[in-house]
C-alpha positions as CSV (number, residue, x, y, z in Angstrom):
1,M,-0.7,4.9,-1.1
2,H,-3.9,6.6,-2.1
3,N,-7.5,6.2,-1.1
4,D,-10.5,6.6,-3.4
5,K,-12.6,8.6,-0.9
6,D,-9.9,11.2,-0.3
7,Y,-11.6,14.5,-0.8
8,R,-8.4,16.5,-0.5
9,L,-6.7,14.9,-3.5
10,P,-8.3,13.0,-6.4
11,I,-7.1,9.5,-7.1
12,S,-5.7,10.7,-10.4
13,E,-3.0,12.6,-8.4
14,G,-1.8,9.5,-6.7
15,L,-1.9,7.4,-9.9
16,A,0.0,10.2,-11.8
17,A,2.9,10.2,-9.2
18,F,3.0,6.4,-9.3
19,N,3.1,6.2,-13.1
20,V,6.0,8.8,-13.2
21,L,8.0,6.6,-10.8
22,Q,7.3,3.5,-12.8
23,E,8.3,5.2,-16.1
24,R,11.5,6.3,-14.5
25,G,12.3,2.8,-13.3
26,V,11.9,3.6,-9.6
27,E,10.9,0.5,-7.7
28,S,7.5,1.4,-6.3
29,I,4.1,-0.1,-5.5
30,F,0.7,1.5,-5.5
31,L,-1.5,0.7,-2.5
32,N,-5.1,1.8,-2.9
33,F,-7.9,1.6,-0.4
34,P,-11.3,2.1,-2.2
35,D,-13.2,2.4,1.1
36,E,-10.9,4.9,2.9
37,G,-10.7,8.7,2.9
38,H,-7.6,10.9,3.5
39,S,-6.3,8.5,6.2
40,V,-6.5,4.8,6.8
41,T,-8.8,3.9,9.7
42,N,-10.3,0.5,9.0
43,P,-8.3,-2.0,11.2
44,E,-7.9,-4.5,8.4
45,N,-6.7,-1.8,6.0
46,V,-4.3,-0.4,8.7
47,L,-2.8,-3.9,9.0
48,V,-2.3,-4.2,5.3
49,W,-0.9,-0.6,5.0
50,E,1.6,-1.0,7.9
51,K,2.9,-4.4,7.0
52,T,3.2,-3.5,3.3
53,A,5.0,-0.2,4.0
54,I,7.4,-1.8,6.5
55,D,8.2,-4.7,4.2
56,F,8.9,-2.3,1.3
57,L,11.1,-0.1,3.4
58,N,13.0,-3.1,5.0
59,S,13.7,-4.5,1.5
60,H,15.5,-1.3,0.7
61,V,17.6,-0.9,3.8
62,G,18.8,-4.5,4.1
63,L,16.5,-5.6,6.9
64,P,14.4,-8.8,6.9
65,R,10.7,-8.8,6.1
66,Y,8.5,-7.6,8.9
67,S,5.6,-9.8,7.9
68,K,6.0,-13.5,8.1
69,E,5.3,-15.9,5.2
70,D,3.0,-17.9,7.5
71,D,1.0,-14.9,8.5
72,A,-2.3,-16.3,7.1
73,E,-4.5,-13.3,8.1
74,Y,-2.2,-10.7,6.4
75,R,-1.7,-12.8,3.3
76,S,-5.5,-13.4,3.0
77,L,-6.2,-9.7,3.3
78,L,-3.4,-8.8,0.9
79,N,-4.4,-11.3,-1.7
80,N,-8.1,-10.7,-1.6
81,G,-8.3,-6.9,-1.5
82,D,-8.2,-4.2,-4.1
83,W,-4.9,-2.9,-2.8
84,F,-2.6,-2.8,-5.8
């Protein structure tokens, strides 16, 4: 995860780390919030960040998805944002 308005680290740092993981075949996703700074504070963005992170981790430790397929609010936010 990286945010466009993070003044501590430029977006290029996050993209570089993600690209290295992708080139090495490490399963990874890049979650980007264009309207956030160093931390995620917008409630809608927090919802997307938490559910995406927990789903990703659960898929690697053998647990079921945290988010539900019928979670219309989350799916709408996820599908209509500039996250990935």
